[in-house]
N, C-alpha and C positions, 0 to 999 in steps of 0.2 A: 290236107294230111293223103298220104300215098294210099291207093286203092288197091297196090299189089303187096301190103304189109301181112304176113301169115298171125294169127293170134289163137292165144291157147286159152280153151274154153272147159273146163270141166273134162281135163286128159286128153283132150282131143285136139288137131290142129285146123283152125277153120279161116277161110279167107275175111277180111278186113270187113267187106260189106255186109259179111255175114253175122257180125257179130252184135246182135241188136237185143231189144228186151221191149216189151209192150209197155206201152204207155202209162197204161192204170197198171202198171206192176208196183210192188209196195216201196221199191227204193226210190223207184221215180217218182211217186207221189208224195210218199214222208220223208224223203232224204234219207233213207237209211244204210244207204249203202256206204262202205267202209274202205278205206285204199291206203295205199302206200306208193310214193313216187321216189325211185332210185337211178343212181347214175351208174354208167358203166362207161370206162376210157380205156383206149388202147396204149399197150404197155409192151416192151420186148420180150413177152412171153405168151403176148395176144390181150384179148380182150378181159378185164377185170370188173366186176360189179364192186362199187364201194360199199363196204360194211351191210353186206347185203343179209348175213346172219342177224345184223341189229333190229333192221328193218323187218325183218318177219318177227323175229320177236315182239317188235311193238304192234304188228297187223294182232298177232295174237291176243296181246293185251286190250287193243281197240275191241277185239269179238268179245272178251271177257269181260269188258265193262258194259258190253251193250246186251249180254245176254245173249250172245250169236254163238252158231255152232259153226266152225271151220274143217270141212268134210275130208283134208287132206294134211300130211304132218307137216312139218318144218322143212324136212329133208325134202319131200316130194316138190314141196313150193318153192328150194332152191332149185332143184333141177330142173322145174317147166321155167324158171325165168333165164337160166341158162340156156337149154332147148329154144326158149321164142329167140334169145341173140343169136341163135346160130343158122335156126332155120331162117331169119330173116339176112343172115348175112353182112352183120354190121359190126363195127370195130368199136364205136362209140356213141353214146347217145343217152336216150332214158328210158326206163322201164314204168310201166303204171300198173299195177295190181288194183283190179277192183273186184269188191268180194259185195252181193246184193243176194237180194230176193226178185226171183223175175216172176213170182206167180201173180196175177189180178188179184187188189186187195183193195175193200175202201175201209178196212179197220185200221186205228192207229198201232193196235197191237199186229207185229209182224209174223208172218205164216210159221207155224212150226215145222219146220223144215231148215235142213243143213243151206247154207249159203251157196250159190253160185260162183265160182271164181274165175276172174278172166286174168290173161297176163299180157300186156302190148307193149311192142318195144319200137321207139320212133329213133327218127336219126334227126336233130335240129335244124339240120341245114334241108334236109328232103322235105320234112315233113311239120316244120313250124316255121318258115322262113328265116332259120338263123337266128344268134342271139346278139351277134355284132360284138365287138370289144368291149363290153361290158366294162371290164375293169379300169380300161381306159378312158371310158365316156362317163361312168358313173352315173349318180342319178340324185334327183331330187326331192325330196320328203316333207309330206304337211303332216303336222300334229293334228292326227282326227279329234273331232267333238263326240263321235261313235266310242265308246267303251267296249275293252275286251269282254267277252264272256267271263260271266263269274261262276269260281267253280263248284258254287252253292245250286248252280240251276241246271247244268249239264257235266257231264264228266270232259270236260275241255282235255283229259289226258288223250281220249279216243280220237283216232284221227278219221272223222264221219264226217261226210259229205254235207250234213244238215249244217253242223258248226262252221262252214266256209261262207254261209251267209252274212255273218257277221263281219269276215276281213272284206268281203266284198263290197257293202256298201260303204264301209271305211275307204276303200280303194277307188268309190266312185267320186265321193267327196274329194277326195286329194285331185281328182284328173280334174272334177269340176271347177276346183282351184288354181289348177294351170301345174300339178305338181305331177310327177311319173309313179311315186311309193309315198308310203304313209307309213305311220308310227301311233300305234294307239296307247291310251292308256289305262291301267285296269282299274275295278270301281273303286278303288281307295285313292286312286289318282297318280299313283306312280306307274313308271314307264313299263309295259307291257313288250308289247311286240310291233310286226309289220302285219300286213294282210295276210301274208301268207311265208314271212321272213322273221327270223331273230333279229335281235338291236343289239348292237355292240358300241361302246364307247371307250375312248383312252383319255385317261386322265393324268398327268404327270408319269406319263410313259408305263402307267394298268391299266390292262384291260378290264373293263366292266360289263358285266351283263344283266338283267335282271334274272334273279333266282326262279325256279323253278315253282309251281302252284297254283300260279295265275296264266303260265302260258304253255304250250307243247313243249312235251319233252324232245326238242330236235336234235336228230343225230349229227344233222351238221354241227349244229352249236355245241354237241358233246366233241363232236371231234376237235373243234377249233381250239376249246380249252384244254383238253390233253395235249394235243400236239404243241400249243403255245407254253403250257406248264413244261415239255418236256426241254423246249427252247430256253427255257430261262425267264419268260415273260411273266410278271406277275399276274393273277388272275382273280378277281376277285365277284363272287355272284351274292347278290343280296336286292333290296329294294332299292331303285334309284329315284329319286325326286324329279320331276321335268325341267326343273332350273339347268342341270347338268348340261341337257340339251345346247344351253345357252355359252357354256364354258367348255365343252369337252373339245380336246384338240383334232380328235378323229372321231367320226362317225361311220361304221357299215352294217350292211344287211348281209346276212347270209341265209341261204334255202338249197336243198338241193340242183336247182339249175345253176344257181349264181351262188358259187362258193363263199365269194369275198365280191360284197358291190357297196362299193365307196359312194359316200354321201357328200355330193360338192356342196348342196344346201338344204337346209331345213328351215321351214317356215321363210322368212326376211333374211336369215344369216346364211351369209355364202362361207364355206371354207375351201377357198381358191388352192391350197396345196393339196387336196386330198388325190389322191390316196399320200396319207402320212407314213411314216418312216413304220410303224408299227402294223400298219395296215398291209403293207407291200412284206414285211417279211411274214404275217399269215399266211398271206397268198401264196408266196413262194414256198412255204411250209406245206400248204395242201396241194400245190401244184405237184410237187416231188414225192408226195405221197401217192398220188391218185395215179402218176405214172408210173410207179415202181418203183422209185428211184430212193425210197428210205425203206432201210431196211428195219429201222426201230418200228415200222408201221405195217410190217407187209401181213399180216394176220388180219388188217381190216380190208385188204383184197381178197377175193373171191374170183379165181382166175377159171373162166370158160375154157376148158378144155377140148 
């Protein structure tokens, strides 16, 4: 990570190395932080944040589900994101908003205080070692033995740090078996999602994805479905049996960093023609949108003045 970055913390810009919290804080010890990861992209009109308002809405929803209090308005947080991008002089990259309890606490119940709010801006090449040509390279996927968190145990709609232990152990299992990524089933045995990604399949030219209820309401997932339908691609959201992974013509994952990540192998099955035609079409659609070259979805972009 670059030590030259500036971080927005509770209304002030501070140096990267000063963005710290005590080890005994509630959010560190109990996993009570909530967060959002957001991408921004270079366009002919300058940097543009992809679906910023939707991300901020989901952040407030996470806080509501966990009975947390955010001390800033949605407009103030949009300004903080834009300001952090400008302060760091970045044209494209990622924003991570982290809201946390900094107070030292032994209790499982969090402190009765508003959350602290931080905004980080990162350049993937300078700060993350680069993402490579992920669309061309594709990925390999292992179907995990770990099941996705059941919505009757915790509010899986909340983008909370503690929930991601679930995806972490599944991804570690996949790596141990020689795979880069993972697909998890839900507790009913249907396809759910990846460790941090949504899952999509293509069957007979139709785009299939698990319905919400047992998966995160991913903003990238939502964007793919909306743009695909606009382009005339048939889309179906429903419970998907894992047997479909053996017969789908195309499979891809989606997330904020990797909008469309083609799957070239799942368990022992190889998909040598990945990315397939539908996967390519959706990737081209999203690339046009985030580059500011599709007027139909211009309202998805929050331009940094």
